[in-house]
N, C-alpha and C positions, 0 to 999 in steps of 0.2 A: 698469201700468208694467212696463218690461222692463229687466233688468240685463244689460249686454253685456260680455263679456271679449274683447278684440280682440288677437290675437297675430299679428304680421306678421313673417315671417322671410325675409330675403334675404341672398344672399351676393354680395359684390363684392370681387374680388381676395383671396378667402380670408377676408374679415372681414365681420361683421354690421354693416350700416349702417342708419341711419334719418335721413331729412331733418328739417330743423328744423320744417316744418309738420306732419310726421308726429308728432314729439314733442309738438307743441302739441295735435294732435287726440287723441293717446293720453291726454294729461293730462285732456282734456275728458271722455273716456270714463270715466277713473278717477274723476274728480270726480262725474260723474253716477251712476256705479255705487255710489259710497259713500253716496249718498242726499242729497247737498247739492242736486241738481237732478234732478227726475224727468223721464224722457223718455217720450213716447208711443211707441206701437209704430211709427207712421209715421216719427217723427223718428229713432228708433233704426235703422230700415232704411235711411233716407237717409244717415245718418252712416256706416254700415257699407259702403254702396256707394261713398261718397266715398273711404274708406280703401283699398278694393280697387282703385279706379281709379289712385290714387297708387302703389300697389304695382306694378301692371302697367306704369305709365309708367317707374318706376325700374328695373324689370326690363329694359325696352327699352334704356334708357341703359347698363345693365350690359353688354348684348350688343354695343352699339356700341363701348364701350370695349374689349371683348374682341377686336373686329375689328381694332383698331389694334395688334396684336402682343401683346396680353395674353391669356393663356389662362385660360379659366374653370375653376375647380377642380371636378372631377367629384364628384358625391355619393358619400359613403362607402358601400362595399358592406357589407351586414350580415355579421358574422362567422359562420363555419360553426360549428354546434353539434357540435364534434368529440367532446366528452366523451360526449354522448348517442349519436352514431353509433358510436363505438368500444365503448361499453357494450352497445349493441344487437347489434353484431357478435359480441362476446365471449359474449353470452347466447344466440346463435343466433336472434335476433329480426330479421326483415326490417325494414329501415329505409332511408329516403332523406330528403333535405332539399330544401326550396325556400326560399331565403333563410334567415330565422330560424325557419322552420317545420320540424318533424320529423314525417314520415309513417311510422307504425309499424304492424306487423301482428302483434300478440301472439297473437291467435287467427286461425286460418287463414280467409282470406276476409273478415276484418273489420278494416278500416283505421281508424286514429285519427290525427287531425291535432293535434299538440301544439306548444306554444311553450315555448321555454326550452332550457337546455343541461344543467346539473347536475340541475335539478329533474326533467327528463325521464329522466335516467339513474337517479335514485333511484326514480322511478315504475316504470321497467322492472324494476329489481332486486326490487321488491316483488311485481309481478304475473307476471313471467315464470316459467314452470315449468322451472327449471334447477337443477342441482346447484351451480353456481357462485354462491357467496354474496358478491357484490361489495359489498353493503351489508347488514351484519349487524343487521337490525332487531330481532332477539331479544335483542341485547346493547346497551343504551343507552350503556354506557361505550365500546364499540368504535365505535358510531355517532358518538359525540362526537369520537373521535380522527380518524375519516374526515372528518367535517365540518370539523374544525380545519385539516386539510391542504388541503381544497378551498377553504376561506376564505382560506388563505394564498396559494394560487395566484391567486385572484380579486383579492385586494387588491394583489398585486404587479404583475399584468399583464405587460407586456413587460419591465419592470425585473427580472423573476424571473431572466432569463438575462443581462441587461445588468449586474446587480450581482453581482460574483464572490462577495460575502459570502453571498448566497442559495444559490449553488451549493455553497459550502463547508459551509453548514448542512445541506443535503441530503446531501452526501457524508459528513459526520460521522454523521448519523442512520442512514445505510445501512451504516456500517462493520461493524455486528454484526447486520444484518437482511437478509433476502432481499427482503421487501416493505416498503412504507411503513408499513402497519398490519397486524398479525396475521400469519397464516401462509399467506395466499392473496392473489391479485390482488383489489384492492378499487377502489372509485371513486376513492380517494385516489391509487392508482398511476396510474389512467387519467387523472385530472386533471393530475397532475404531468407525466406522459409527454406529454400533449397540449401542455401549456404550454411545456416545453423544446423539444419537436419543432417546434411551429408557429413559434417565435421563433428557431430555429436557433442554439443556443448555440455559442460558439467554444471548441473543445477545445484545451487545452494538454497536450502529451504527459505523462502520469503525474501530472497535477495533481489530478484528481478520479477516482481509480481505482474507488472504490466506486459512484459515480454512473454511471460508464461501464459497469461490470459489470452494474448493475441495468438500464440502458437496453438493453444488448445482449441480456440475458436476455429482456426483454419483447419486443424486436424479433424474437426467434426464434419467437414465437407467431403463428399465421396472422392472427388478427384485427388485431394490432398492426402487423405487417409490411404488411398491405394498406392500412391508414390511412396509414402512414408513406409508402408509395410514392405514394399519390394526393395527399396534402395537405401533406406536410412538405417544406420546402426542404432542399436538400443541406446537410450540416453544414459550417460555415465552418471553414477551417483558418487558424491564426495566420500572419500575414505573416512571410515568411522575412527574417531580417536580412541586409543586404548585407555581402558579404565584403570586407574591406579588403585592398587589393593590397599585396603585399610583406610580408604577415604570415603566419606559420605557422598552420596549422589548429589546432595545439595551443594557440596563444595565444588563439584565438577561443573555445576551450572554457573550462571552469572551472579548468583547471590553468594558472595564470599563470606567467610566467617567474620564476625566483628572483631576488631582489634582490642587487645588488652582485656580479654575476658578470661578470668581465672577459673580454674576448676571449681565447680560448685557455686559460682557466683550467680546471684539473682540479677538478671538483666532487666532494667526498667527503661522502656522507651516512652515517647510521648508524641501525640499529634496535636499541634496548637493552632487550630483554625481561627481566623479573624471573622467575627460575625458581621461582615460587610457585604456578603453576597452568598449565593448558593454554591455548593461544592461543584467543581468541574473535574474533568477526567484527569487533569494534572494532579489534583489532590488525591485521586484514587491511588496513585503510585505511592505517595507518602503514607497514606493510610495502611495499605496492604504490606508495605515494607516494614513499617513499625510493628504491625501485627505479626508478620512472618518471623521477625527476629525475637520478639517477645515469646512466641510459642516455641521457637527452636531451642531457646535456652531456658524454657520453663519459667519465664519471668512475668512481667506485668506490662500492660499497655495503659497509659494514662491519656485522657483527653482533656485539654485545657483551652478554654476560650480566651483568646488574647483580646480582651475588651478594654483597651486603653485609649480608644479614640471615639468619644461619643458622637462626633460629627458624621461618622460613616456607619455606625452600627445600628442594627434594628433587631428587635426580638423576633421578627418574622424570619430573618436569616438564621438566627440561633435555633429556632424550632425546626427550620428546614434542614439544618446540618444534623441535628439529632435524629431526625426522621431518615436522612440518607444513611447514617451510620447503622441504624436498625435494619434498613433495607439491605445493606452490604454485610449483614450478620457480624458486625463489629460490636463486641461486648467489652467495653473498657473496664479495667479494675476500678477506676474512679474518674468522675467528671468534676472538674474544678474550673474556676475563673481567675484570671490574673487579678481581678478586682478584690478577690478574697485576701490578697496580700498587699493591698495599697498602704496600710499602716507600716508594714515591714519595709516596703520599698521606699517610703518616705524617710524612714530612719536610716536606711542605707545611703540615700542621697545626702543626708546631713553629715554622715560619717565621711563621705568623700570631700565635702566642703571643709570640714574640720581638718582633714589630713592635707588640705591644699591640692587635692586632685580634681576639684571641680570649681567652677566660678559662674556667677550670674552675668548675663550679657543682654544688652538691649539693642544690639545691631540689627537693623531691619533685614529680612530674609534675603533680599537681592544682594545687598552689600556683603552679607555673611557668606553667601555662595561664592561671590567673587573673591573674597579674602581667602576662603578655603582653597579655591582653585589656584591662587597665586602664592599661597603660603604666607599670608600677612596676618600678624597677631591682632586680635581685637584690643581696643584701648582699655577694656575692662579685665584683661587677662591677669593683670598684676594687682587687682583688688585684694584686700586682706580677707581672710576667712570670716572675720567678724562682719565685715560689710556684706560679704556674699550671703551669710546666714540671715542677716537682716532683710536683704532683698528676696531671699527664698521664702521667708515667712510672709512678706508683702505679696508675693505672687499668689500664695495660697488664699489670700483674702479676696481675690477677685477684683480689687480696686482698679481704677483706671491706670494708676502707676504700676501696679503689680502685673497688669496684662501686657506691659511693654517688655517684660523680662522673661528670660528662659535660662535653664541651667545647662551648662556645657561642661564636658569632661576636659581636663587639662592634660593633654597627652603630648603631641608633637606636631606643630603646624608646618614643619619642614619634611615630614615623613612622606616618602614616595607613595605609600598607600594612603590615599586621600581619606579613606574611612577613619583613619586615626588622627585626622586634623580637627581635633576638638569637636566631636559630634554633640548634638543636642540630646540631653538625657531627661529633661522635664520641660513641659510647655503649658501655657495657660489655656483653658477651655471652659467657658461658663455654661455650656449646654448641660442639661441634666443627664446623668448617667442612667442607663437602663436598670442597673441593680442598686447603685449607691445613691441614686437620685441627685440631690444638690449638696451632698456632704463635701465633695472635693471641687476645687476650682482650677486645679492643675493636675496633669496626669503624666506618668512616666512613658518614655518611648520604648519601643520594642528592644532597642539595643541595650537599655539598662535592665528592663524587666525580665527579659528572657533568661539570661544566665543566672540571675538571682533566684527566680522561681524554679528553674530547672534544678538547681542545686538544693533548694529548700524542700522540694517535693520528692527528692530521692531519685531523680533521673540519672541513670548511669551512662546511657548512650543517646545523644541527641542527633537525629538524622536531619540534615538540611540540604536543600538543593544547591546546585553550584552557583546560583546567584548570590549566595551568602559567603562565597569562598573568601572574598576580601575582608569580610567582617570577622573571620575566625580570630585574628589577633586582638580585635576589640573585645570579643567574648572572653578570651583568656585574660585580658587586662582587667576586666571587671571582677573576675573570679580571684585574681591575684591581689588586687587592691583591697578587696573586702574580706580576704582570707576565708573564702568559701570552699566547700568540698568540690574538687574538680569534676568536670563532666567530659566524657570523651565525645568529640564531634566526628561525625561520619558524613561525608558529602556524597550526593548522588546527582545524576544529571536531571535537569528539568524535562518533563514530558511535554513535548511540542508536537503538533500535527500540521501537515500541509493544509492550506486553504482554511485555517481555523484561527479564530480569535479566542484567547483565554483570559484577556484582561477583564477584570470585573467591571471597570469603568465602561469599556466598550460594549460588553454584554448588556449592561444596564441601559445603555443608550438604545440598543436594538429593541429591548423590551419596552422602554418608555415611548419610543417612536412608532410602536406597533408593527415593526418589521417581522416580529415573531409573535406567537400567541401567549408566550409567557416563559418563565424559566424552565418549564418542563417541555418546551417545544422540541419535537423530534429532530429538528435541525441544529439544536444547541449542543455544545460539547459538555453540558452539565451532566452530573450523575443522573439526575432525573430525566434529562433529554435522551441520553444514550440507552437508558433502560426502557424508556417509552418506545424507542425505535426498535426494540427487540433484543438488545444485548442482555445476556444472562450474567448474573453475579459470578457464577463459576468461571465463565470465560473471561470476564473482566479481571478477576483475581489471577487466573492463569497467565493472561497477557502481561500484567504488571510484574509478576514474579519472574516471568521469562526474561523481561528486560533487565532485572536484577538491580543491584545498587551500584551500577557502573557509573563512571564519570564521563563517558563518551557522549558528547553533545550531538544533536541531529534532529531533524524533523521526521516524524514517523508517517508512514503511509496508512491511510484508513483501510486500504485493502487488506493489509496484514492484520489489523485489529479485527476486522469482520471475519477473517479466515479462522481466527481463534473461536469466534462465536459459532461459526458453521460446524466446527468439530464437536461442539457441545450439543447443538440442536439437531443436526442432521440424523443422528442415530435414533431419535425419539419422536420428532414431530410428525404428525399425520400428513398425508398427501391428499389434496383435493384438486378439482379442476374449476376453471372460471373462463367464461366467454364474454367478450366485449358486447355490451348492450347495443351499441350503435353500429359498429363495423362487423356485422356477422352475416352469415348466409345459411339457408336451410338446405340440408341434404335429406332427400326423401328416400327411404329404404323400401324398395318394392316388395321384398320378401319378408318384411317384418309386419305382422298384422296388428298386434296389440301391445300395449304398454306392459312391461313386466319389470320386476325388481330382482336384483342380484346382489348378493353379499360379497364384499371384498375386504381384505385386511387394510387397515388404515396406513400401515407402513409396509413397503415392499419386502423387507427382510424378515418380517414377522408373518410367515406364510399362513399360520393358523389363526392369527389375530388374538392369541392368548395373552400377549404382552401389552400391545398397544390398542387392542380392540378392533372392531370391524365397522364398516360403513355400508350403507345401502346405495347402490347405483341403479338408476332407472334406465332401461333400454326401451326405446320406442321407435316408431316408424319415421318420426321426424327428428332430426338431430341438428343442433346449432353448432356451426363451425366459425372460427375466426376467418374473416375475409382474406387477411394477409397470408394465411396458410394455403389457400388454394389459388391465389393470384397475387404474386409479388413482382418485384422488378425484374426477376430473372425468367420466370415462366408462369404459365397458366395450366391448371389441371386439364387433362385431356380425357376424352372418352376412351374407355378400355384400360385406363391407368388404375393401378391398385394403390390404395392408401391404407394406412394403419390407424384405426381409432384406438387410442391408448386404453388399455384395460378392457377392450372389447374384442377386436380382431381385425382381419383384413376385409376391406370393402372394395369392390370393383365399381368404378364410375361408368355408368351406362349411358348417361345423357348430361350434356353441358349446354345450358341455355345462355347465350351471350347477346347482350344488347348494348350498342354503343361502345364496344370494346371492353365491357365489363360483364363479369359472370353474374347472372341474375338468379339462377337456380341450378340445383344438381339433383340427379337421381342415381341410385346405385343399388347394389345387392351384396349381401354378405357372402364371404367365402370361408366357411368354417374350417376348411383344410388348407387355407392359404398360409404361406410361409411368412411369419411376422418380421423376418429379417430383411426381406427383399424390398418392400416399398420404401421409396425415398422420402415420402411425406409421412411423418409420424405426427399425428394431430391430436390435441386435446379437444374435448367436445362436451356437450351436455344435451340430454334429451329435452326436446321442446315440450315441456309439461308445466302445469301450474305448481309443481313441487319445487321448482327452482326459486331461489330467494335472491333479492337484490342486494348489491353491496357496492361500496366505493373503496377503491384502493388508492393509496397515496404513496408517491415516490418523491425523493428529495434530492436536491443538489446542494453544493457548498454555498455558504452565505457570502463568501468573497471570491473574487476571480483571480487573485494572485496567490501563488503557492506560499510565499514567505514575505511578510511585511517588513520593510526596512524601517529603521528608527525615524527617518524623516517622512515616511509615507503617512498620508491621511487615509485611514481605512474607509472613510465615507466615499472616497474616489474609486474604490474597488468593490463596491457592493454589487452582488449578483441580483439582477432584477427578476430572474426566473428561477426560483428555488423550490417550487412545489408543482408537481404534476398529479392531476386527479383523473381517474378513469372509472367510469361506471360499468359494472359487470353483473352478469348472472353467475351464481356460484352453486356448488353442490348443496343439496338440502342438509347434508351432514354437518355443515357449519353452524347449524342452529344450536348444536350441543356445546359449542365452544364458548368460553367465558372471557371476559376482559383480561388481557395479559397473556392469554394462550398464544403460542407460536404455531405456525403451520407452513407448509410449502404448497404453493399453487403451481402445478406442473407446468414446466416450460416458461414460468414467469419469475419465480424466486421465492424467497422466504419472507414471511410477513408476521406481524403481531396484531392480535385483535385489540383495537382501541375502543371500540364500542360494540358490545355483544348484541346479538339479535334477540329481541323480545317480541311478544305478541303485539305490544303497543308500538314498537319502533317499526319503521318502514324499511330501513336498510341496516346492514351490518358494515362497520368501518374497520 
């Protein structure tokens, strides 16, 4: 007896079909195969031929139907084994593909035909004699991590890029990593690169900065760029939104028009800093938004120092804020102080007492907090206005009795919004005030002073961050009870950054403990700090206005911030070269006899040097190279290899001297007719001459190691011990002309700002 398994697959209009008789015949085969009825060999062959004839007949009918305007769906092409091909290229193994087959030549002259994709890549990683460890078989844990990411790509398929959550996951994973796994390119990187490249993910500007950085880095490698050019579709760009006619471009952006602005109305905004610390990058958003709207509506910007707490305020901070405003090109219509209005604020407080809308209370702060949380009235809440006025005057004398009391608003202790549960409006403070000295012994709080002074100074629109959202009813309550001119409140989200502290208290601790050099330390998020690090005022303004006055909360990435800065400085900053003073090697050029100077434009797009000027580059017989450029983890420069000296030309290496596995010296000769596109090593350099000057370059890391601090976290537990890297280098003689504050690009290193200019007296440039 013979058991037959008959599988007939046909496609008609993209669907698998089976005739009724086919189903019946198939059932017969299944029944007979299960042993209910045994078939002879002759009967089995007869039944198989019958099914085959029916299949052919149905196929003809399919073709006839296709001829009536219905196209037959072509068979699916086998997917290219891109992971295997890219791995082979990266490992310098010759490989090609035929359908789903991979033909590799691990050993010269010996070809192998393999099937698979990732499995072929893993096989090549194990057998290829190469320094590149793309699959770390000696470490099971690392192999597990690589396999986990490969499995992730396989399971997601095309949805890997279609689902933005997957891209967000990859972006978050790469935020603190150069590679997907470990410290080198692995099959995990290759698999993810092929997955997102083959499916052409849609890029939204600034959405996945770490993923884009990772992809750009890999695309710069020859193996990856070759696969990308051959097999990847061009990246899709997000569709542009249609512009609405008759609408200002500013309205299309994230800065919406202000509410309740009447035609011809003069808009008055204000920026009210507290002089208890230097301005940080969060304040910059408030400053620029207030300026933006004042200019947009041909109005006025007021600056008012909220100097109502002598315990925290210093003249040093006040002067620093004024200096920062000048640096940011902020020219207010007027500068004032809340202390200018202390007499008026005192009268407003008395009016509230007389109206029965405020009372004096001597409940200690801890009990008051508990009562407000639980909605319990103070025993003093029912005191008469006369008694409250008497205690208010006593508080202003600064006596021992007066110091026990504070003025509280009488609103609603049962209100769900706890900001309205009788907040404090006046409290005692005997410290001398910076401006009024010892005239006052009690001072108004921000909750009372802000709405009163806003209304009095003519502010029409007060912009406040979302932290004050719950206080909007309190602001309106003060305006209503005192019958003041109303002010429109406009909320915007607070500017927060990952790995960043913006609390003045915490920043002050870092300064006092010597963790930084001062409020202008380049690692600090202060206005002074980011400007010292190289941020331009123009890019700071562009970034803040681009965020707009939206209410969407979130922590910003510093990469996005510095990308705005790059757009401003890249078109204008000069290019120079620098070589490490310690880790360098000398290349002797046999066909260069004497030192000579050549003039080059300081910016590559300014070919004539008419816009950005020119620089002098010295060409000599001895050239300094960075050691890492000629001997890295992957390879060592070889005799006969061509390298490209940037801004000079192609050089052929004629001799490599190696001692103890390290390159000790190099010799070469220039190739004037060499193709600058062919060398894999494109190297910056400096002629070994006395003209080179010494410099120190500083690079910085985050001050804390946690992206976002939780309310219960102690920031001291997350301080980063290594936040500053210092490198000594030789630099182009042309840097002598730069002044403090000038920005530049050191080729193949990055963008820098001159912190300490070179002078004849100084030994180094910083």
